[in-house]
C-alpha positions as CSV (number, residue, x, y, z in Angstrom):
1,M,5.8,-24.5,-3.1
2,S,9.2,-25.2,-1.4
3,P,10.8,-22.3,0.5
4,L,12.3,-19.6,-1.7
5,S,15.8,-18.2,-1.1
6,L,16.2,-14.5,-0.8
7,D,17.8,-14.4,-4.2
8,E,14.9,-16.2,-5.7
9,I,12.4,-13.7,-4.1
10,V,14.3,-10.7,-5.2
11,G,15.4,-12.1,-8.6
12,N,11.8,-12.9,-9.6
13,G,10.4,-9.5,-8.8
14,L,8.5,-10.6,-5.7
15,C,10.2,-8.3,-3.2
16,M,8.5,-4.9,-2.5
17,G,11.2,-3.6,-0.2
18,C,8.9,-3.3,2.9
19,G,11.7,-3.9,5.3
20,I,10.1,-6.6,7.5
21,C,12.7,-9.3,6.7
22,R,15.6,-6.9,7.6
23,S,13.8,-6.1,10.9
24,V,13.0,-9.7,11.9
25,L,16.2,-11.4,10.7
26,G,18.3,-8.6,11.9
27,P,21.3,-6.6,10.6
28,Q,23.7,-9.5,11.2
29,A,21.9,-11.5,8.5
30,L,20.6,-8.9,6.0
31,T,21.4,-5.4,4.8
32,A,19.7,-3.4,1.9
33,T,20.8,-1.5,-1.1
34,L,18.8,1.5,-2.4
35,E,18.6,0.9,-6.1
36,A,17.9,3.1,-9.1
37,D,14.2,2.3,-9.1
38,G,13.8,3.4,-5.5
39,L,13.4,0.0,-3.9
40,E,15.5,-0.9,-0.9
41,R,16.2,-4.6,-1.8
42,P,17.5,-6.8,1.0
43,R,20.8,-8.5,0.6
44,Q,22.4,-11.3,2.6
45,R,25.4,-10.5,4.8
46,R,25.9,-14.3,5.2
47,P,24.1,-17.4,4.1
48,L,20.7,-17.8,5.8
49,T,19.9,-20.8,8.0
50,A,17.0,-23.1,7.1
51,A,15.1,-21.6,10.0
52,E,15.8,-18.1,8.8
53,T,14.7,-19.0,5.3
54,A,11.4,-20.5,6.6
55,T,10.8,-17.3,8.6
56,L,11.5,-15.2,5.5
57,N,9.0,-17.1,3.5
58,A,6.4,-16.9,6.2
59,I,6.5,-13.1,6.7
60,C,7.4,-11.8,3.2
61,P,4.3,-10.3,1.5
62,G,5.8,-11.0,-1.8
63,V,5.6,-14.8,-1.1
64,N,2.8,-15.2,1.5
65,V,-0.4,-13.3,1.4
66,S,-2.2,-13.9,4.8
67,F,-5.6,-12.8,6.0
68,R,-7.3,-12.4,9.3
69,A,-9.9,-14.9,10.4
70,P,-13.5,-13.6,9.8
71,E,-15.2,-11.9,12.7
72,P,-18.7,-12.8,13.8
73,A,-21.3,-10.4,12.2
74,S,-19.0,-9.5,9.3
75,R,-20.2,-10.1,5.8
76,H,-17.9,-11.8,3.3
77,D,-18.0,-10.6,-0.2
78,P,-15.8,-12.7,-2.6
79,M,-14.6,-9.6,-4.4
80,W,-14.2,-7.1,-1.5
81,G,-13.6,-9.3,1.5
82,E,-14.8,-9.0,5.0
83,I,-17.2,-6.0,5.5
84,R,-18.9,-4.5,8.5
85,R,-19.7,-1.1,7.0
86,I,-18.9,0.9,3.9
87,A,-19.3,4.7,4.1
88,R,-18.3,7.7,2.1
89,G,-16.9,10.8,3.8
90,F,-14.1,13.2,4.4
91,A,-12.0,14.9,7.0
92,S,-14.2,17.5,8.8
93,D,-11.2,19.9,9.2
94,P,-11.0,21.8,5.8
95,E,-7.2,22.1,6.1
96,I,-6.8,18.3,6.4
97,R,-9.4,17.7,3.6
98,F,-7.4,20.0,1.3
99,R,-3.9,18.8,2.2
100,G,-4.6,15.1,2.3
101,A,-5.0,12.8,-0.6
102,T,-8.6,13.0,-1.8
103,G,-10.7,13.4,1.3
104,G,-8.0,13.3,4.0
105,V,-9.7,10.4,5.8
106,L,-6.5,8.5,6.9
107,T,-5.0,11.8,8.2
108,A,-8.1,12.6,10.1
109,L,-8.2,9.1,11.6
110,A,-4.6,9.4,12.6
111,L,-5.4,12.6,14.5
112,H,-8.4,11.1,16.1
113,I,-6.3,8.1,17.4
114,L,-3.7,10.4,18.9
115,E,-6.1,13.1,20.3
116,T,-8.3,10.5,22.0
117,G,-5.4,8.5,23.4
118,K,-6.2,5.3,21.5
119,A,-2.5,4.8,20.8
120,D,0.7,6.6,21.7
121,F,1.9,7.2,18.1
122,I,1.2,6.6,14.4
123,M,3.7,4.4,12.5
124,H,3.7,5.5,8.9
125,L,5.6,7.3,6.1
126,A,6.8,10.8,5.3
127,A,9.1,12.3,2.7
128,D,12.8,11.8,3.3
129,P,14.2,15.3,3.9
130,E,17.5,14.3,2.2
131,R,15.8,12.9,-0.9
132,P,12.2,14.2,-1.0
133,L,11.1,11.9,-3.8
134,L,11.7,9.0,-1.4
135,S,9.9,8.1,1.8
136,R,11.1,7.0,5.2
137,P,9.3,5.4,8.2
138,V,8.3,7.9,10.8
139,R,6.4,8.2,14.1
140,S,3.8,10.9,14.5
141,F,2.9,12.0,18.1
142,A,1.0,15.2,17.4
143,R,-1.0,17.1,14.8
144,A,2.0,18.8,13.3
145,D,3.7,15.5,12.7
146,V,0.6,14.0,11.1
147,L,0.1,17.0,8.8
148,A,3.7,16.9,7.7
149,A,3.3,13.3,6.6
150,S,-0.1,13.8,4.8
151,G,-0.6,13.2,1.1
152,S,0.1,10.2,-1.1
153,R,3.5,8.6,-1.5
154,Y,3.9,6.8,-4.8
155,T,7.5,5.5,-4.7
156,A,8.8,2.4,-2.9
157,S,9.1,2.5,0.8
158,A,10.2,0.4,3.8
159,P,7.7,1.2,6.5
160,L,8.3,-2.1,8.4
161,A,12.1,-1.8,8.7
162,P,11.7,-0.6,12.3
163,I,8.8,-3.0,13.3
164,L,10.8,-5.2,15.7
165,A,12.4,-2.3,17.5
166,T,8.9,-0.8,17.8
167,L,7.4,-3.9,19.3
168,D,10.3,-4.2,21.7
169,E,9.4,-0.8,23.2
170,G,6.0,-2.2,24.3
171,R,4.0,1.0,23.4
172,P,0.6,0.9,21.7
173,F,0.6,2.3,18.2
174,A,-1.4,2.5,15.0
175,F,0.0,1.5,11.6
176,I,-0.8,3.1,8.2
177,G,0.7,1.5,5.1
178,K,0.0,-0.2,1.8
179,P,-2.1,-3.4,1.7
180,C,1.1,-5.5,1.2
181,D,2.6,-3.9,4.4
182,V,-0.6,-4.9,6.4
183,T,-0.3,-8.4,5.0
184,A,3.2,-8.6,6.3
185,L,2.0,-7.5,9.7
186,E,-0.7,-10.2,9.7
187,S,1.9,-12.8,8.9
188,L,4.2,-11.5,11.6
189,S,1.4,-11.6,14.1
190,R,1.3,-15.4,13.8
191,R,4.8,-15.6,15.0
192,D,4.8,-12.7,17.4
193,S,1.8,-12.1,19.6
194,R,2.9,-8.6,20.4
195,V,1.7,-7.4,16.9
196,N,-1.9,-7.9,18.0
197,E,-1.3,-6.6,21.5
198,L,0.4,-3.4,20.5
199,C,-0.7,-2.5,17.0
200,R,-4.2,-1.2,17.9
201,Y,-5.2,-0.2,14.4
202,R,-4.1,-1.3,10.9
203,L,-5.1,1.2,8.3
204,T,-4.5,1.1,4.6
205,I,-5.3,2.5,1.2
206,V,-6.9,0.6,-1.7
207,C,-3.7,0.7,-3.7
208,G,-3.1,1.3,-7.4
209,G,0.5,0.2,-7.0
210,F,3.7,2.2,-6.7
211,S,6.0,3.4,-9.3
212,E,9.7,3.3,-10.1
213,L,11.7,6.3,-9.0
214,Q,12.6,7.0,-12.6
215,K,9.0,8.1,-13.4
216,F,9.3,11.1,-11.1
217,E,13.0,11.8,-12.0
218,G,11.7,12.0,-15.5
219,Q,9.2,14.7,-14.4
220,L,12.0,16.6,-12.8
221,A,14.0,16.4,-16.1
222,E,11.0,17.9,-17.9
223,W,11.0,20.8,-15.5
224,Q,14.8,20.9,-15.9
225,V,15.3,20.4,-12.1
226,A,18.2,18.4,-10.8
227,P,17.1,15.9,-8.0
228,G,19.6,17.5,-5.6
229,D,17.9,20.9,-6.0
230,V,14.5,19.6,-4.7
231,A,13.5,20.8,-1.3
232,R,9.9,19.4,-1.3
233,F,8.1,17.0,-3.6
234,S,4.3,16.3,-3.4
235,Y,2.8,13.5,-5.4
236,R,-0.8,14.4,-4.6
237,G,-2.7,16.5,-2.1
238,N,-3.4,20.3,-1.8
239,G,-6.6,19.7,-3.8
240,C,-8.4,16.7,-5.0
241,P,-6.8,15.0,-6.9
242,G,-4.3,17.7,-6.6
243,P,-1.1,18.4,-8.6
244,T,2.3,16.7,-8.5
245,A,4.5,19.5,-7.3
246,A,8.1,20.4,-6.5
247,S,9.8,23.3,-4.9
248,T,13.6,23.9,-5.0
249,H,16.0,25.1,-2.4
250,D,16.3,28.4,-4.3
251,G,12.5,29.0,-4.3
252,R,11.4,27.8,-7.8
253,Q,8.0,26.1,-8.0
254,Y,6.8,23.5,-10.5
255,E,3.5,21.6,-11.0
256,S,2.0,19.0,-13.2
257,N,-1.7,18.2,-13.1
258,Y,-3.1,14.8,-12.3
259,W,-4.2,14.0,-15.8
260,D,-0.8,14.7,-17.3
261,M,1.0,12.8,-14.6
262,W,-1.3,9.8,-14.4
263,G,-2.7,9.5,-17.9
264,P,-2.0,6.2,-19.8
265,E,-1.4,3.3,-17.3
266,E,1.6,2.2,-19.4
267,T,3.4,5.3,-18.3
268,W,3.1,4.5,-14.5
269,R,6.2,2.2,-14.4
270,S,4.6,0.0,-11.8
271,F,6.7,-2.7,-10.1
272,Y,6.0,-6.3,-11.4
273,R,4.8,-7.5,-8.0
274,C,2.1,-4.8,-8.1
275,K,0.8,-6.1,-11.5
276,I,0.2,-9.6,-10.0
277,C,-1.1,-8.4,-6.5
278,P,-4.0,-10.5,-5.2
279,D,-4.8,-8.0,-2.5
280,A,-4.6,-4.4,-3.3
281,I,-7.8,-3.7,-1.4
282,G,-6.5,-4.2,2.2
283,L,-8.1,-7.5,3.1
284,S,-6.2,-7.7,6.4
285,A,-6.7,-4.1,7.5
286,D,-9.2,-2.8,10.1
287,L,-10.1,-0.1,7.7
288,A,-9.2,0.6,4.1
289,A,-9.8,4.0,2.4
290,L,-10.2,4.5,-1.3
291,D,-10.8,7.2,-4.0
292,V,-14.4,7.4,-5.1
293,W,-14.4,8.9,-8.6
294,D,-16.4,6.9,-11.1
295,G,-14.0,4.6,-12.9
296,C,-11.3,6.0,-10.6
297,A,-10.9,8.7,-13.2
298,P,-11.4,12.2,-11.9
299,T,-12.7,14.7,-14.5
300,S,-11.9,17.9,-12.5
301,E,-10.7,19.1,-9.2
302,D,-13.2,18.7,-6.3
303,E,-13.5,19.1,-2.6
304,G,-12.3,15.5,-1.9
305,W,-14.1,12.4,-0.7
306,N,-13.0,8.9,0.4
307,A,-14.9,5.7,0.8
308,M,-14.0,3.6,3.9
309,I,-14.3,-0.2,4.1
310,C,-14.6,-1.2,7.8
311,R,-13.4,-4.8,7.9
312,T,-13.3,-5.4,11.6
313,K,-15.3,-4.5,14.7
314,R,-12.3,-2.3,15.7
315,G,-12.3,-0.5,12.3
316,Q,-16.0,0.2,12.4
317,A,-15.8,1.5,16.0
318,L,-12.9,3.7,15.0
319,L,-14.9,5.2,12.1
320,E,-17.9,5.8,14.3
321,D,-15.9,7.3,17.2
322,A,-14.1,9.7,14.7
323,V,-17.5,10.9,13.4
324,A,-18.7,11.4,17.0
325,S,-15.6,13.4,17.9
326,G,-15.9,15.6,14.8
327,H,-12.7,14.4,13.1
328,L,-14.7,12.8,10.3
329,T,-17.9,13.5,8.3
330,V,-19.8,10.7,6.7
331,D,-22.3,11.8,4.1
332,A,-23.3,8.5,2.4
333,E,-23.6,4.8,3.0
334,W,-22.1,2.7,0.3
335,G,-22.4,-0.9,-1.0
336,T,-20.1,-3.2,-2.9
337,A,-21.7,-2.0,-6.2
338,D,-20.4,1.5,-5.4
339,L,-16.9,0.1,-4.9
340,D,-17.1,-1.7,-8.2
341,R,-18.0,1.5,-9.9
342,A,-15.3,3.6,-8.2
343,Q,-12.5,1.0,-8.5
344,P,-13.1,-1.2,-11.6
345,H,-9.4,-1.7,-12.1
346,Q,-9.3,-3.5,-8.7
347,T,-12.1,-5.9,-9.7
348,R,-10.3,-6.6,-13.0
349,K,-7.0,-7.3,-11.2
350,R,-8.6,-9.7,-8.7
351,R,-10.4,-11.6,-11.5
352,A,-7.1,-11.9,-13.4
353,A,-4.8,-13.0,-10.6
354,L,-5.2,-16.8,-11.0
355,A,-4.7,-16.7,-14.8
356,R,-1.5,-14.7,-14.3
357,Y,-0.3,-17.2,-11.6
358,R,-1.1,-20.1,-14.0
359,A,1.3,-18.4,-16.6
360,M,3.9,-18.1,-13.9
361,A,3.5,-21.7,-12.8
362,D,3.8,-22.8,-16.4
363,A,7.1,-20.8,-16.7
364,G,8.5,-22.2,-13.5
365,V,8.3,-18.7,-11.9
366,P,7.3,-18.5,-8.2
367,F,4.1,-16.5,-7.4
368,P,2.5,-15.4,-4.1
369,E,0.7,-18.0,-2.1
370,T,-2.6,-16.6,-1.0
371,E,-5.2,-17.8,1.6
372,D,-8.0,-15.6,0.0
373,P,-11.1,-17.8,-0.2
374,G,-12.7,-15.2,-2.5
375,L,-10.2,-15.4,-5.3
376,P,-11.3,-18.6,-7.0
377,A,-15.0,-17.4,-6.8
378,V,-14.3,-14.1,-8.6
379,S,-11.6,-15.4,-11.0
380,Y,-12.2,-15.4,-14.8
381,R,-13.4,-18.8,-15.9
382,E,-10.5,-21.0,-17.0
383,G,-10.5,-21.1,-20.8
384,S,-12.6,-17.9,-21.2
385,P,-11.3,-15.2,-23.5
386,E,-10.4,-13.0,-20.5
387,W,-8.5,-15.9,-18.8
388,T,-6.7,-16.7,-22.0
389,D,-5.7,-13.0,-22.6
390,E,-4.4,-12.6,-19.0
391,R,-2.5,-15.9,-19.1
392,S,-0.9,-15.2,-22.5
393,G,-0.1,-11.6,-21.6
394,T,1.7,-12.6,-18.5
395,A,3.5,-15.4,-20.4
396,A,4.7,-12.7,-22.9
397,R,6.0,-10.5,-20.1
398,L,7.8,-13.4,-18.5
399,G,9.3,-14.3,-21.8
400,R,10.7,-10.7,-22.0
401,G,12.1,-11.0,-18.5
402,S,9.9,-8.1,-17.3
403,H,9.8,-9.7,-13.8
404,R,13.6,-10.2,-13.4
405,R,15.7,-8.2,-10.9
406,T,19.3,-8.7,-10.0
């Protein structure tokens, strides 16, 4: 595929607003506009040079999905990628387990990294105090910082907007973001060796996608709350799965339970790029954490658990060190069959990816280039009913212009 222009990436719904292009190409080349759906889409300040366009295509996770080379002693599973260990567990601290999404594992790992001096800070997301439905990139240096940023964030975010400035400082850090953000870091590492030198850990979630801002503004409207009145907005946490909750500057409190908020998938208002994602499972991370309800469908509130997929030696050591230090508790060893049971929508999405890309190719619409050797092995068989359904469904969405952005 020939290099795509920025307008082609954005216009075909491939941009996820992660911010890496703005950071690497710089403010003299790119700016961003915050749009109604919550995405900070990059915009050109001037025409990009051929070299800049090549860099953009190489690092953009909407265009290029890169993966780390397998390590010795890792096991490759076509569906779930490189695996050194899979375990189920939770944050040992009851406060973290309650406040964090599901079992609080990523929050506990962040604390372990800081409290044992494995990195100087955590680079991740927290609620924007000016617009609490939105997120902003932050650094956490201590427990209070990490706890303030705990819990899921379901709207678009730009965690990599400060990545070049962070690397310029030369301090070791850990990164927590979505799988597509970790993919972007891997792509950047091939052009900038400082990524591997300074980013000591890449941690991620197994991701169900993120939603347009209007979904949550709609919830505020049901509560008859104006966006400007919101002091705090929690997507999940404070229980497992926990409510979606808001508090206002004048002290009003509102909640919606998980089942009302996340019922039929057609109400999620997911971004188009999320629907065609070949890697929502964090194939380039050191460790990926996931929800563990059967069918990813909780039936009641519970104490909270996560599964952890250790993909690298570094990720496995981090898990085991965190258990030894008391930050994490592991209560079961898991296998890939357990992952299939807990996250069947992820296996379906990976099986469907190539059929969806075929429909995009037929329509002349660009799609992500992926290095994943497992994707052809797990794909629906070409010509099978499942392949045909996925291809025709994607073709219909393209015909409606569902992917288009301006």
